[in-house]
Phi, psi and omega in degrees: 000135177270150180236154175298141179289329182228141187229081178299344182291345179301327183270012176241006194295326181219159177304320178299320177295317179296322174299317184301318189257007179303129179278335184218144180222147175259120180255151180306326182290346176282346196260141179240127182259117172290135181227132181254134177231131188247127175297144178080352175286139173259345177209160182300149181241118182296152174257118189298321179280356180225076183307130181094349179258142181227164164271125187273151159278171182295324177291317183287331179291320177299320178290323175299321179292320179296323177290326179291322178296311179303327181281352178081020176297161179284326186185175169232147178246117190261133177238126183254144181239106187277163178277336179230144179229156174216175184305326184260000179063046188304328186296339182295332183255356181286124182295342174254014172294162189301319184287313183290325174295321181293325177302312179299319183289320179296318175301317179298332182278320188248346181060234179255017183291335171211170188270125182266119184241151180226137180286122183253085183200159184266350191296331178283344186253354180260151183277356173258347173084004178273164186277004178207178178277157188256145173274184181297340179266002181079018179262154177286125186270106185302309191284322174296329175293320180301326177301321183287320178303323180294320178293316176303317179303315184293318179296320181285330178286323179295327181286340176118009177300133178283313186232130176257138188246081176293120189238005189279348181060040173270140179295129176088008186293326181293316181298318179291321174297315181299315180296317178298322180295316182293321179289334178274356179091016177254056180296334183273350176288132185262164179239122174256103183280126165283084194280315176241086180251115187266143169294117189224147174287347188271008177274354192307307183298328180299320183296328170293319184298327183249015176054049189296142173264009186303127166248132183089215183215180184246029187286346178280353181227327173282159188284156177278131187296342179286351190255127179254306182305319183304330183296323179295320179295317179297317176297315182299318178297316181293325177296315180298328184279347173111025178292137179273329174216159177232151181234149171247134179212129356290173183264297194294327178274004173228042181291332180298314184296314178305315178297313176307313186291316180299331181289330185250349186278129175273001180242162177306151182239129176248155173223143183253113175279100198273178195301319182295323181294315177304307187297322179299312182293318180298318179294315180297321179289327178294336178276352182076020185270339178220160171283113185303306185296315181297323182290319181295311185296317181292322182293321177290318177299326175297327179291316176299315185296329180288345173128004183286132171276322175239149178231125170272121185211142183281353174267010190304313185296315181296319178297325178292318181294320183296320180294322178295332183281344182288000000 
């Protein structure tokens, strides 16, 4: 009888053996929890398309941030939902607006125990739902939008954000944000650039989460899902402009792009496991079609394996709790 010359199965024989030789692990400190806070809420409000995720009140947001710090997460990413919107997204630069006020409150709650990140974009604040201001023809005006992003950056840094996340995919946004921060004396505030952010069908539930007013789509400024090499150009430009970290969004349907970016990036790489990815797994698990915990852990591990140093995921708290139980 002939025998195999090599037997890789030896290293899969027991759970202890598999743990010993595992090439990649997700640690709780790798995880960033996105949190939504809505003006006028007195208690958390469930998001129907994202089971288990809520729009927070100011009080519940502070508790959620404290829980994230206690769980050992790497950070939280804050999104604000204002009571009133206008064409220029004025609430985004108001020091007492929902997002800037919430940054201050979260920093007061957790201090430096975890990294407090803030979404720097206009889509939650405009009455048309786009990530920038519109010109006379209804198109997003890149350069006029950059002027507001600069104001937003200073407002968010003044409120205490450790890392700012410009996510609108405007050309030159990182350079403008970096310059504004430096000129205002916030040299220590970092920039997490949404460097390769694709126009995706998987954002649908997120738009429920932020009560989006968007009509149409964002394909004139977010990346085309057909393009892979272009992501490297976007990353290179953001690095030249001073990004401290870069992000790929979405994660799971762009793992090839994530791997490309991780290979060339000299700075840490993040990836966002977005709302549609979350909702699909939750829906399949609710129907009994997949093992919920196994699918969650596998999906997040795939993002880590592709090269992400940090992962934004709505399961961050559960993943941390599961690690604690081991």
